[in-house]
N, C-alpha and C positions, 0 to 999 in steps of 0.2 A: 566460093563456088563449091570448094571441096566436099563439103559433108553431104551438102542438098544435089549435086550430081552423083554421090556416092548412094545414096537414098533412093533418088530417083531410078537408078538401075537396078536397085536391090529389092524394088518392089514387089518384083515378081516372083521372088524367091518365097514359098509357103510359109517358112519360119522365120522370116527375116525382122518380123515385129518382135521376137524373142530375142534375137540374138541382138538387136538393137535397145531393147529391155536391160538385159545383161550389162550390157556397155555403159549403157544410161545410168545405171545403179553402183557401177564399179568406183566406189573410192578412191582406189589408185589412179582414176584416169581424172587429171586436174583441172581440165578443160570445161569449166561448169558450163557455158554458154553451148558447147557441143553436146555435152552430156543432157542439156534441156532439149537441145533439139532432137536427139536420139529417143528420149523419151516421148515427145510430142508423135514421131514416127511411129513409135509403141503403140501409143495410144490411139492412133488413126489405123492402123492395121490389125490390131488384135482381135481376138475374137470376145465376143460380148461376156464371157465368162470370166475374161483376165481385167477388165476395164478396173473395176474397184479396186484390185490390188495394184494396179499402175497408176492409177488416181492418186493412191496415198502415196507411192514412192516418189511421183512428179512433185508433190506437194512438198514432201520433205526436202527434195531437191531444190524447189523455189524458194524454201524459207534458208538454206544453205546459201544461195545465191543473192538473196537482197538483204542489203544491208541491215542493222537494226536501228532505230531512231536514235540510240544513244551513239551507234559509231557516226552516224551522220552529223549529229549535233557536236560531237567532238570534233570531226573532222571540219568542219564551218569553225567553230571556236578557234581551233588552230590556225586556220587561214586568217581569220579577223587580227589575231593577235602576232601573225608573223612567225609563227611556228612550227617550226616541220616536225612531225613525230612520225 
C-alpha cells in the first residue's frame, strides 16, 4: 500500500509526474516493481508532449523486468533436474 498511497496523495502536485518519471528511470533504485508503478503514474499524469519519451523508458524498464525465454527455460530445466543454480 505504501507507494500507491504516496502516489494518490502526490497527484495534486503539478510536477509529480516528472518526479515519478525520474525515480522510475533511476537505475540506482533496485525495486523494479515500484519503478514500474512510478512510470505508470508518470504516464498517466504527464503532458501529451512527454508521452512518447516516457513510453520508450517504460518499455525499456519492462524489458529489464521480464525474464527472457532463455532464463525461464534454464530455471525450468534446473528444477526438473533438481539442480539449484
